[in-house]
C-alpha positions in Angstrom: 0.0 0.0 0.0 1.4 3.4 -1.0 0.9 6.5 1.1 1.4 9.7 -0.9 2.9 12.4 1.2 4.1 10.1 4.0 7.6 11.0 5.2 10.4 8.8 4.0 12.1 9.0 7.4 9.6 6.5 8.8 8.9 2.9 8.0 5.5 1.5 9.0 5.1 -2.1 10.3 2.9 -4.5 8.5 0.4 -4.4 11.4 0.1 -0.6 11.0 -0.4 -0.8 7.2 -3.1 -3.5 7.7 -4.9 -1.2 10.3 -4.7 1.8 7.9 -6.3 -0.3 5.1 -8.9 -1.6 7.5 -10.0 1.9 8.5 -10.2 3.1 4.9 -12.1 0.1 3.7 -14.3 -0.9 6.7 -15.2 2.4 8.4 -15.6 2.5 12.2 -12.7 0.8 13.9 -11.6 0.2 17.4 -7.9 0.5 17.2 -6.9 -1.7 20.1 -3.2 -2.2 19.6 -0.7 -2.8 22.5 1.0 0.1 24.2 3.7 1.5 22.0 2.5 -0.1 18.8 2.3 3.2 16.9 -1.5 4.0 17.0 -0.7 7.7 16.3 0.9 6.9 13.0 -2.1 4.6 12.0 -4.7 7.3 12.8 -2.7 10.0 11.0 -2.0 8.0 7.9 -5.6 6.7 7.8 -7.2 10.1 7.9 -4.8 11.5 5.3 -5.7 8.6 3.0 -9.4 9.2 3.6 -8.9 12.8 2.7 -6.9 11.9 -0.4 -9.6 9.4 -1.6 -12.4 11.9 -0.9 -13.9 9.6 1.8 -13.5 12.3 4.5 -13.4 16.1 4.2 -12.2 17.4 7.6 -11.0 14.9 10.2 -10.5 15.8 13.9 -8.0 14.1 16.1 -8.9 14.2 19.8 -6.1 13.5 22.3 -5.5 13.7 26.1 -4.8 17.2 27.3 -1.1 16.8 27.9 -0.4 15.2 24.5 -1.6 18.0 22.3 1.7 19.5 21.2 3.4 16.1 21.1 0.7 14.6 18.9 0.6 17.5 16.6 4.4 17.5 16.2 4.2 13.7 15.4 1.5 14.4 12.8 3.7 17.0 11.0 6.8 14.7 11.2 4.8 11.9 9.5 3.3 14.3 6.9 5.5 17.3 6.5 3.3 19.0 3.9 0.0 18.5 5.9 -2.2 21.4 6.8 -2.9 20.9 10.5 -4.7 23.2 12.9 -3.9 22.7 16.6 -6.8 23.9 18.8 -6.0 24.8 22.4 -8.2 25.8 25.3 -7.2 29.4 24.7 -8.8 29.3 21.3 -12.2 29.0 23.0 -11.6 31.8 25.5 -13.5 35.1 25.2 -13.8 36.7 21.9 -11.4 34.2 20.2 -14.2 31.7 20.0 -15.7 33.3 16.9 -12.3 33.4 15.1 -11.7 29.8 16.0 -15.0 28.5 14.7 -14.5 30.5 11.5 -11.0 29.1 11.0 -12.1 25.5 11.5 -15.3 25.9 9.4 -13.8 27.8 6.4 -10.3 26.4 6.3 -9.3 23.4 4.1 -7.5 21.5 6.9 -6.0 18.0 6.5 -6.7 17.6 10.2 -7.8 19.5 13.3 -6.0 18.4 16.5 -7.6 19.2 19.8 -7.5 18.0 23.4 -10.4 16.1 25.0 -11.2 19.2 27.1 -11.5 21.4 24.0 -13.6 18.6 22.4 -16.0 18.8 25.3 -16.2 22.6 25.1 -17.6 22.4 21.6 -21.1 20.9 22.4 -23.7 19.6 20.0 -26.5 22.0 19.1 -29.4 22.2 21.5 -31.7 20.7 19.0 -29.6 17.6 18.4 -28.9 17.1 22.1 -32.6 17.6 23.0 -33.5 15.0 20.4 -31.2 12.3 21.9 -32.3 13.1 25.5 -35.9 12.9 24.5 -35.2 9.5 22.9 -33.6 8.3 26.2 -36.7 9.5 28.2 -38.9 7.6 25.7 -36.9 4.4 26.1 -37.2 4.7 29.9 -40.9 5.2 29.6 -41.2 2.0 27.5 -39.1 0.1 30.0 -41.4 1.3 32.8 -44.5 0.1 30.9 -42.9 -3.2 30.1 -41.8 -3.8 33.7 -45.3 -3.0 35.0 -46.9 -5.2 32.4 -44.7 -8.1 33.5 -45.7 -7.7 37.1 -42.1 -7.1 38.0 -40.7 -5.8 41.2 -41.9 -2.3 42.2 -38.3 -1.6 43.1 -37.2 -1.8 39.5 -40.0 0.5 38.4 -38.9 3.1 41.0 -35.3 2.8 39.8 -36.4 3.4 36.2 -38.6 6.4 37.3 -35.6 7.9 39.1 -33.5 7.6 36.0 -36.2 9.1 33.9 -36.5 12.0 36.3 -32.8 12.7 36.1 -32.9 12.9 32.3 -36.0 15.1 32.3 -34.3 17.5 34.6 -31.3 17.5 32.3 -33.7 18.2 29.4 -35.4 21.1 31.2 -32.0 22.6 32.1 -31.0 22.4 28.4 -34.2 24.0 27.2 -33.9 26.9 29.8 -30.3 27.5 29.1 -29.5 30.8 27.5 -26.8 30.5 24.9 -24.9 33.7 24.0 -23.0 31.9 21.2 -25.5 30.1 19.1 -22.9 29.6 16.4 -20.6 27.7 18.7 -21.7 24.2 18.2 -20.2 21.0 16.8 -22.2 20.8 13.6 -21.0 24.3 12.5 -17.4 23.1 12.2 -17.9 20.8 9.2 -16.0 18.0 10.8 -17.0 14.6 9.4 -14.5 12.2 10.9 -13.4 11.6 14.5 -10.2 9.9 15.6 -10.3 9.7 19.4 -7.1 8.7 21.1 -7.0 6.9 24.6 -10.7 6.1 24.2 -10.8 4.2 27.5 -11.1 7.6 29.2 -14.6 7.8 27.8 -15.9 4.4 28.9 -18.3 5.6 31.5 -21.2 5.9 29.1 -24.8 6.0 30.5 -26.9 3.0 30.3 -30.3 2.2 31.7 -30.6 -1.3 33.2 -32.7 -3.2 35.7 -29.5 -4.6 37.2 -28.5 -1.4 39.0 -28.2 -3.2 42.3 -26.0 -6.0 40.8 -22.4 -5.6 41.9 -19.6 -5.7 39.3 -21.3 -3.5 36.7 -19.8 -0.2 35.5 -22.8 2.2 35.9 -21.0 5.5 35.9 -22.4 8.3 33.7 -19.8 10.9 32.6 -20.5 14.0 30.5 -17.3 13.2 28.5 -18.7 9.9 27.4 -22.2 11.2 26.6 -20.7 14.1 24.6 -18.6 11.6 22.6 -21.6 9.4 22.1 -23.7 12.3 20.6 -20.8 13.3 18.3 -20.2 9.8 17.0 -23.9 9.3 16.3 -24.0 12.7 14.4 -20.8 11.7 12.5 -22.3 8.4 11.4 -25.5 10.2 10.3 -23.3 12.1 7.7 -22.6 8.7 6.2 -26.3 7.7 6.0 -26.0 6.0 9.4 -23.4 3.5 8.1 -20.7 2.4 10.5 -18.2 5.0 9.2 -16.5 8.1 10.5 -15.2 7.0 13.9 -11.9 5.6 15.1 -11.4 4.9 18.8 -7.9 4.1 19.8 -6.7 2.6 23.1 -4.3 -0.1 24.3 -6.7 -1.1 27.1 -10.3 -1.3 25.8 -11.1 -3.5 28.8 -9.8 -1.6 31.8 -11.4 -3.6 34.6 -14.6 -5.4 33.4 -15.6 -7.3 30.3 -18.9 -5.4 30.4 -16.9 -2.4 29.0 -17.0 -4.1 25.6 -20.7 -3.2 25.3 -19.8 0.5 25.6 -17.4 0.3 22.7 -19.9 -1.6 20.7 -22.4 1.2 21.3 -19.9 3.7 20.0 -18.8 1.7 17.0 -21.5 -0.7 15.9 -24.9 0.5 17.1 -26.6 -0.9 14.0 -25.2 -4.4 14.6 -26.4 -4.3 18.2 -29.8 -3.2 17.1 -30.0 -6.0 14.5 -29.0 -8.6 17.0 -31.4 -7.2 19.7 -28.5 -6.4 22.0 -28.7 -2.6 22.0 -30.0 -2.6 25.6 -27.5 -3.6 28.1 -29.9 -6.1 29.8 -30.3 -8.1 26.6 -26.5 -8.0 26.0 -25.8 -9.1 29.6 -28.4 -12.0 29.3 -26.6 -13.2 26.2 -22.9 -12.8 27.3 -23.0 -12.7 31.0 -24.2 -14.4 34.2 -24.7 -13.2 37.7 -23.0 -15.2 40.4 -24.4 -15.3 43.9 -21.8 -15.8 46.6 -21.5 -15.5 50.4 -19.9 -12.2 51.4 -19.3 -10.4 54.6 -22.1 -7.9 55.3 -21.0 -4.3 55.3 -22.1 -3.9 58.9 -20.0 -6.8 60.0 -23.0 -8.6 61.4 -22.3 -11.8 59.5 -22.5 -13.2 56.0 -25.0 -12.5 53.3 -25.7 -13.7 49.8 -24.5 -11.1 47.3 -25.1 -11.2 43.6 -22.4 -10.0 41.2 -22.2 -9.7 37.5 -19.0 -11.8 37.5 -19.1 -14.5 34.8 -18.9 -13.9 31.1 -20.2 -16.7 28.8 -20.3 -17.3 25.0 -17.0 -15.3 24.9 -15.9 -16.5 21.4 -19.4 -15.4 20.0 -19.0 -12.0 21.7 -15.6 -11.5 20.3 -16.7 -12.6 16.8 -19.3 -9.8 16.8 -16.9 -7.3 18.5 -14.1 -8.0 16.0 -16.2 -6.8 13.1 -15.2 -3.3 14.2 -12.1 -3.9 16.4 -8.6 -4.4 15.3 -7.0 -6.2 18.3 -3.2 -6.6 18.4 -1.6 -7.7 21.6 2.1 -7.4 22.3 2.6 -11.1 21.5 0.9 -10.7 18.2 2.9 -7.7 17.1 6.4 -8.8 18.2 7.5 -5.2 18.2 11.2 -4.1 18.2 11.2 -3.3 21.9 14.0 -3.7 24.4 14.6 -7.1 26.0 13.3 -7.4 29.5 16.0 -8.5 31.8 15.3 -12.0 33.2 12.3 -12.3 30.9 9.9 -11.0 33.5 9.7 -8.2 36.2 12.0 -8.7 39.1 10.5 -8.7 42.6 12.3 -7.1 45.5 11.1 -8.5 48.8 11.0 -6.1 51.8 11.0 -7.4 55.3 8.1 -6.2 57.5 9.0 -4.0 60.4 7.7 -4.6 63.9 5.4 -1.6 63.5 4.0 -3.1 60.3 3.4 -6.4 62.0 1.6 -4.7 64.8 -0.6 -2.8 62.4 -1.5 -5.9 60.4 -2.6 -7.5 63.7 -4.8 -4.5 64.4 -6.3 -4.9 60.9 -7.2 -8.4 61.8 -8.9 -7.2 65.0 -10.8 -4.6 63.0 -11.9 -7.2 60.5 -12.9 -9.4 63.5 -15.0 -6.6 64.9 -16.7 -6.2 61.5 -17.5 -9.9 61.6 -18.8 -10.2 65.2 -20.1 -6.7 66.0 -22.4 -4.2 64.3 -20.0 -1.6 63.1 -21.3 1.4 61.2 -19.8 1.0 57.6 -19.2 4.7 57.6 -16.8 4.3 60.5 -15.0 1.1 59.3 -15.4 -1.4 56.5 -13.3 -3.9 54.5 -12.4 -1.3 51.9 -10.9 1.0 54.6 -9.0 -2.0 56.1 -7.6 -2.9 52.6 -6.5 0.7 52.0 -4.8 1.0 55.3 -3.1 -2.3 54.6 -1.9 -1.1 51.2 -0.6 2.2 52.7 1.2 0.4 55.5 2.8 -2.0 53.0 4.2 1.0 51.2 5.4 3.0 54.2 4.3 3.0 57.8 4.6 6.8 57.9 1.4 7.0 55.8 -0.3 5.6 58.9 1.8 7.4 61.5 3.5 10.5 59.9 5.7 10.9 63.1 7.1 7.4 62.8 10.7 6.7 61.9 12.0 5.5 58.5 12.3 1.8 58.0 15.8 1.1 56.6 14.6 -2.2 55.0 11.3 -0.8 53.7 10.2 -0.2 50.2 11.3 3.4 50.0 14.8 2.7 51.2 15.3 -0.4 49.0 13.9 1.4 46.0 16.3 4.4 46.6 19.3 2.0 46.7 18.2 0.3 43.5 17.7 3.6 41.7 21.1 4.9 42.9 22.8 1.7 41.8 21.3 1.9 38.3 22.0 5.6 38.1 25.7 5.0 38.8 26.0 2.1 36.4 24.4 4.0 33.5 26.0 7.5 34.2 28.1 7.3 31.0 25.0 7.1 28.8 22.8 9.2 31.1 20.1 6.6 31.2 16.8 7.5 32.9 14.4 5.7 35.3 10.7 5.9 36.2 9.3 5.3 39.6 5.6 4.6 39.9 3.7 5.2 43.1 -0.1 5.8 43.1 -0.4 6.1 46.9 1.0 9.2 48.7 1.3 11.5 45.8 2.8 14.9 46.7 0.3 17.3 48.2 0.9 20.7 49.8 -1.0 19.8 53.0 0.3 16.3 53.4 2.3 15.6 56.6 4.3 12.9 54.8 4.9 12.0 51.2 6.7 8.9 49.8 7.8 11.1 46.9 9.6 13.6 49.2 11.1 10.8 51.3 12.5 9.0 48.3 14.0 12.2 46.9 15.7 13.0 50.1 17.2 9.6 50.3 18.4 9.8 46.6 20.0 13.2 47.3 21.8 11.8 50.3 23.1 8.9 48.2 24.6 11.3 45.8 22.1 12.0 43.0 21.9 15.7 42.2 18.5 17.1 43.1 18.2 18.6 39.6 18.2 15.2 38.0 15.2 14.1 40.1 11.7 15.3 39.2 8.0 14.7 40.1 5.5 14.6 37.2 3.0 16.3 39.6 5.1 19.5 39.6 4.3 20.0 35.9 0.9 21.6 36.2 0.3 22.7 32.6 0.5 20.8 29.4 3.4 23.0 28.3 5.3 22.3 31.6 4.7 18.5 31.2 6.0 18.6 27.6 9.1 20.4 28.7 9.7 17.9 31.6 9.3 14.9 29.3 11.9 16.5 26.9 14.3 16.8 29.7 13.9 13.0 30.5 14.4 12.1 26.8 17.5 14.3 26.7 18.9 12.8 29.9 18.8 16.0 31.9 16.2 14.5 34.3 17.3 10.9 35.1 14.8 9.9 37.8 11.1 10.7 37.3 8.5 10.0 39.9 4.8 9.8 39.1 1.5 8.0 39.5 -0.3 5.9 36.8 -2.9 8.6 36.0 -0.2 11.3 35.6 2.6 9.3 34.1 0.9 6.5 32.3 -1.1 7.3 29.2 0.8 9.4 26.6 4.1 9.6 28.5 6.6 9.0 25.7 9.9 9.3 27.4 11.3 5.9 26.5 14.4 7.1 24.6 16.8 6.6 27.6 14.7 4.5 30.0 16.7 1.6 31.4 14.6 0.8 34.5 11.1 1.1 35.8 10.2 0.8 39.5 6.7 0.0 40.8 6.4 0.8 44.5 2.7 -0.2 44.8 0.2 -2.4 43.0 -2.4 -0.5 40.9 -6.1 -1.3 41.3 -6.8 -2.2 37.7 -5.1 -4.6 35.2 -5.0 -2.0 32.5 -2.8 0.2 34.8 -0.1 -2.5 34.8 0.0 -2.5 31.0 0.1 1.3 30.9 2.9 1.5 33.4 5.1 -1.1 31.7 4.3 0.3 28.3 6.4 3.3 29.1 9.6 1.4 28.9 8.8 -1.7 26.8 8.3 0.6 23.8 9.6 1.3 20.3 12.2 4.0 20.3 14.0 2.9 23.4 17.8 3.0 22.8 18.5 0.5 25.5 19.0 -3.1 24.4 18.0 -4.5 27.8 15.7 -2.9 30.4 14.5 -3.8 33.9 11.2 -3.7 35.6 11.4 -3.9 39.4 8.4 -4.5 41.7 8.7 -4.0 45.5 6.7 -6.3 47.7 6.5 -6.2 51.5 6.4 -9.6 53.1 3.5 -10.3 55.4 1.4 -7.6 53.8 -1.3 -7.3 51.1 1.2 -6.7 48.4 1.9 -10.2 47.0 -1.7 -11.2 47.0 -2.8 -7.9 45.3 -0.2 -8.3 42.6 -1.2 -11.9 42.0 -4.9 -11.0 41.8 -4.5 -8.1 39.4 -2.1 -10.0 37.1 -4.5 -13.0 37.1 -7.3 -10.7 35.9 -5.0 -9.1 33.3 -4.2 -12.6 32.0 -7.9 -13.4 31.6 -8.6 -10.1 29.8 -5.6 -10.7 27.5 -6.9 -14.3 26.7 -10.3 -13.0 25.8 -9.0 -10.1 23.7 -6.6 -12.3 21.8 -9.5 -14.6 20.7 -8.7 -17.7 22.7 -11.5 -20.0 21.6 -10.9 -22.3 24.5 -12.4 -19.8 26.9 -16.2 -20.3 26.6 -16.6 -18.5 29.9 -14.5 -16.2 32.1 -14.9 -15.7 35.8 -14.3 -12.0 36.8 -12.0 -11.2 39.7 -13.0 -8.7 42.4 -10.1 -6.4 43.1 -11.5 -3.7 45.4 -11.3 -5.5 48.8 -10.1 -8.6 50.5 -12.3 -10.9 52.4 -12.0 -11.3 56.2 -10.4 -14.7 55.9 -7.9 -13.4 53.4 -7.0 -10.5 55.7 -6.5 -12.9 58.6 -4.4 -15.3 56.6 -2.2 -12.6 55.1 -1.8 -11.0 58.5 -0.6 -14.2 60.0 2.1 -14.3 57.4 0.6 -17.6 56.1 2.5 -18.4 52.8 -0.4 -20.6 51.8 -2.3 -17.5 50.7 0.3 -16.7 48.1 0.4 -20.4 47.2 -3.4 -20.3 46.7 -3.1 -17.4 44.3 -0.5 -19.3 42.3 -2.6 -22.5 42.3 -5.7 -20.5 41.2 -3.7 -19.1 38.2 -2.4 -22.6 37.3 -5.9 -24.1 37.6 -7.3 -21.4 35.3 -4.6 -22.1 32.7 -5.0 -25.9 32.8 -8.8 -25.5 32.8 -8.6 -23.5 29.6 -6.4 -26.2 28.0 -8.9 -28.8 29.3 -11.8 -26.9 27.8 -10.0 -26.8 24.4 -9.3 -30.5 24.7 -12.8 -31.4 25.6 -14.3 -29.3 22.8 -11.9 -30.9 20.4 -12.9 -34.4 21.7 -16.6 -33.7 21.2 -15.8 -32.6 17.6 -13.6 -35.7 17.1 -16.3 -38.1 18.4 -18.9 -36.5 16.1 -16.5 -36.8 13.1 -15.6 -40.4 13.9 -19.3 -41.2 14.0 -19.9 -39.7 10.5 -16.6 -40.8 8.8 -17.5 -44.5 8.1 -20.6 -43.5 6.1 -18.6 -40.8 4.2 -15.8 -43.4 3.5 -18.3 -45.9 2.2 -20.0 -43.4 0.0 -16.7 -42.1 -1.3 -15.5 -45.6 -2.0 -18.5 -46.2 -4.2 -17.8 -42.9 -6.0 -14.2 -43.9 -6.6 -15.3 -47.2 -8.2 -17.8 -45.4 -10.4 -15.2 -42.7 -11.4 -12.7 -45.5 -12.3 -15.2 -47.1 -14.7 -16.1 -43.7 -16.3 -12.4 -42.8 -16.7 -12.0 -46.0 -18.8 -15.1 -45.1 -20.8 -13.7 -41.6 -21.4 -10.3 -43.0 -22.4 -12.0 -45.2 -25.1 -13.9 -42.1 -26.5 -10.7 -40.0 -26.7 -8.6 -42.7 -28.5 -10.1 -41.8 -31.9 -8.9 -38.7 -33.7 -12.4 -37.0 -33.7 -14.9 -37.5 -31.0 -18.0 -39.3 -32.1 -21.4 -38.7 -30.6 -25.1 -39.4 -31.1 -27.2 -36.3 -30.3 -31.0 -35.9 -31.0 -31.0 -39.3 -32.9 -28.2 -38.2 -35.3 -24.7 -39.4 -35.4 -22.2 -36.5 -35.4 -18.5 -36.2 -35.4 -15.9 -33.5 -34.9 -15.8 -30.1 -33.3 -18.3 -28.2 -35.4 -20.9 -30.9 -35.8 -21.0 -31.9 -32.1 -20.9 -28.2 -31.1 -23.8 -27.2 -33.3 -25.9 -30.2 -32.3 -25.3 -29.4 -28.6 -26.2 -25.8 -29.1 -29.5 -26.7 -30.8 -30.4 -29.1 -28.0 -29.6 -26.6 -25.2 -31.4 -23.8 -27.0 -34.5 -25.9 -27.4 -34.4 -26.8 -23.7 -34.1 -23.2 -22.7 -37.4 -22.4 -24.5 -39.2 -25.5 -23.4 -41.1 -23.7 -20.6 -41.3 -26.6 -18.2 -43.3 -26.2 -15.0 -40.9 -28.2 -12.8 -37.3 -29.4 -13.1 -36.8 -32.4 -15.3 -34.0 -34.4 -16.8 -33.9 -35.2 -20.6 -31.6 -37.7 -22.3 -30.4 -36.0 -25.6 -27.7 -38.4 -26.8 -24.6 -40.4 -26.1 -20.9 -40.0 -26.3 -19.3 -43.5 -26.5 -20.6 -45.4 -23.5 -21.5 -42.2 -21.7 -25.0 -40.8 -21.9 -25.6 -37.1 -22.5 -28.4 -35.5 -20.4 -29.9 -32.0 -19.9 -31.4 -30.8 -16.6 -34.0 -28.2 -17.3 -35.4 -25.8 -14.6 -38.6 -23.7 -14.8 -36.5 -20.5 -14.4 -35.5 -18.9 -17.8 -32.0 -19.9 -19.0 -31.6 -22.5 -16.3 -30.2 -25.5 -18.2 -27.4 -27.8 -17.1 -25.5 -30.3 -19.3 -24.0 -33.4 -17.8 -22.5 -36.8 -18.9 -23.7 -39.9 -17.0 -22.0 -43.2 -16.8 -21.6 -44.8 -13.4 -21.4 -41.3 -12.0 -22.6 -37.8 -13.2 -20.2 -35.3 -14.6 -21.3 -31.6 -15.0 -20.6 -29.5 -18.1 -21.1 -25.8 -18.4 -24.0 -24.9 -20.7 -22.3 -22.2 -22.9 -24.1 -20.3 -25.6 -22.0 -21.2 -28.6 -21.2 -24.5 -30.3 -17.4 -24.3 -30.1 -17.6 -23.5 -26.4 -20.0 -26.4 -25.7 -17.7 -28.8 -27.5 -14.6 -27.5 -25.7 -16.4 -28.0 -22.4 -17.4 -31.5 -23.3 -13.8 -32.3 -24.3 -12.5 -30.8 -21.0 -14.9 -33.0 -18.9 -13.9 -36.2 -20.8 -10.2 -35.4 -20.4 -10.6 -34.6 -16.7 -12.3 -37.8 -15.7 -9.0 -39.7 -14.9 -7.8 -36.8 -12.7 -11.2 -36.7 -10.9 -10.9 -40.4 -10.2 -7.4 -40.0 -8.8 -8.4 -37.0 -6.6 -11.3 -39.0 -5.2 -9.0 -42.0 -4.5 -6.6 -39.7 -2.7 -9.4 -38.2 -0.6 -10.6 -41.7 0.2 -7.2 -42.7 1.5 -6.9 -39.4 3.4 -10.3 -40.0 5.1 -9.3 -43.6 6.1 -6.0 -42.2 7.6 -7.9 -39.5 9.4 -10.4 -42.0 10.9 -7.5 -44.1 12.2 -5.8 -41.0 13.7 -9.0 -39.7 15.3 -9.7 -43.2 16.8 -6.1 -43.2 18.2 -6.6 -39.6 19.5 -9.8 -40.6 21.3 -8.0 -43.3 23.2 -5.6 -40.8 24.6 -6.6 -39.0 27.8 -6.1 -35.3 28.6 -2.3 -35.0 28.8 -2.4 -32.7 31.9 -5.2 -34.6 33.6 -3.1 -35.7 36.6 -1.7 -32.2 37.1 -5.1 -30.6 36.9 -6.6 -33.1 39.4 -3.7 -32.5 41.8 -4.2 -28.7 41.5 -7.9 -28.9 42.1 -7.4 -31.1 45.1 -4.7 -28.7 46.4 -7.1 -25.7 45.7 -9.8 -27.3 47.8 -7.3 -28.1 50.6 -6.0 -24.5 50.7 -9.5 -23.1 50.7 -10.4 -25.3 53.6 -7.2 -24.5 55.5 -7.5 -20.8 55.0 -11.2 -20.9 55.9 -12.0 -19.4 52.5 -14.7 -21.9 51.7 -16.9 -20.2 54.4 -17.3 -16.9 52.7 -16.6 -17.5 49.0 -18.3 -19.7 46.5 -15.0 -20.6 44.8 -13.3 -20.2 41.5 -14.5 -20.9 38.0 -12.6 -24.1 37.6 -13.8 -25.9 40.7 -17.4 -25.7 39.6 -17.0 -27.5 36.3 -13.8 -29.5 36.3 -14.8 -32.2 38.8 -17.6 -33.3 36.5 -15.3 -32.9 33.5 -12.6 -35.1 34.9 -15.2 -37.7 36.1 -16.5 -37.9 32.5 
């Protein structure tokens, strides 16, 4: 594929070229490539091609706020002659708004690049917004009527009525709003294509559902998502409501829950959802999800209760088959990008010994959890989420609990500072840089203690100049952040501290990165990928890099890491199209159960062992599912193969006889035939006779399909199959088997076709004989395969047994239903 105007300084990977072609050809696309796969270049080149081909007039590129200048510069580097307008927040300030709208609307721009904030400041017209909100209110009214007609719970009706009231208030506010700038709305800009980068930031799209009290469902409703929804619908309306005009790009389309796929489907393929009857979330959830009821600790600590969660996803391959119509999924394993080698092949874990203060605190957490279990504690005073947060803080640094405490020389901060200093010294010649991620204890003006400040003080004491250490939080504006990132790329700043939200998405400072440190475990699986994508990225000059995770023994750390990585693995398996996963059990990450807190606090290594066993069980269960499905397929095929072999054997015998007959016909110089009662010989005579017979049959006007014998070629009979439809005539030779000939219009063509069929009979016989031999071998192989058991059967059985033992020993079987594998695999192995 050629890209006129594309810079010769860059070379696109095949995956990028494929994605560009897909966007141009197919329309709406979810560009779900791994972190660092070059999504910017794909969107830029795709929109430029759409402009060149006349399929788009004025594309807009929407990027996170801090990436505006970086993205625009990248655009111009890729297409040096492109006419690009960069829109900032200042362009919409005061009197400059009129000038901005005029420049966008009247200019012939190859692209308009703006931030997500600027994108939101350009609302749809009141009429368009009112129309959509009215439609939402109407849908809710229908849902209320349907619920009342079904004699459903009054509680659901009340929920729907509350939702309807919220939207009506929003509609009234819109109608009563006085707009000074009626010209300042999205439709006036003339934009007809949207390329939205980091689209996972707009995943909180409204939905009405009767499952609002079911845990595990993302039910947030953000203005950013609703604004994008309105603009994508308007853009598609410009293409006669076809799925065109929208590209959503993100490395992590599933940030935390598989239910987020429905949101992207609503953005990208609303017509498909409507055609399948899955537009409403409840219908989608009934098709691809299941609720799981489990015993959980009551919030008031009075005991246990049955709680229902949307935690299992079924029919996963069918879901992904629909989703992949508009999504281009490319994982890191699929792409095999030229990224640095990870030292040791995996992140290195640094274990930190727990201090006596930490041990005491963990014991107090157990006592708090015990009180929740045995006493009626107000959830606003204490609950399991608070206990989990305190445990996470203590694992990071005890001074987050007690700011007046002393520094732990063997704690995370101290060990991280030593590792950073060691790497800083070893890489001084090349001025390599390092990133340190810490989501807890970010620097704040009113904070008594900050891990960031403590780590910087230690690094300065160890000999690193303070000017080479920076916090991403100190860069308040987009310009300051861009300047800071340039210093890191140039080796001026060699140690950069930041949190995942501030230093994750869009932080392209990989040029000199040699190490990445993770002081705490993030909440969501997507955050792990975003963190590590900062260093395992194209453009890094280092041949080998290191990722270091710090885990405090006897704390919540190891378990949290194991849980979040297990969930990340499940998500990756689903997104990569693993057909062995018919169902996926979601993992709850927010809080630990009482039994888990107690076991972790006691320093019981069996908790970590259980997490590892659970992950192995999930892996072998997936393999077993694939093996079982393949076995069912093999059994079905073994049952049908003998009949197919018998039928094919008869056909081979018939074809052999006909091949001998054809050979006898072809021995003479000219083919002789008898057609319509007349003996004919040679190309012209046989061709003319066939043409007359076919023409007569075409005009016969039969009422139903009928066969008619019109002659003979050697020992082979010549037949016509005539249909009631006009011009539906088939010619075939019949001996021991039937051999189709094409019914051409002219005599020479009919003769050539007849000759081709006669000459091809020996080859047809040989092909059938080879297929017969292949089927016989396949039957034998399948029978041998069916005699073999699942190769990991013993290992899986041992793991399942150990999983049950650990659950019993850790008292986890009292407050949890169990994992996905335990429910199904006992029956499977017994079978």
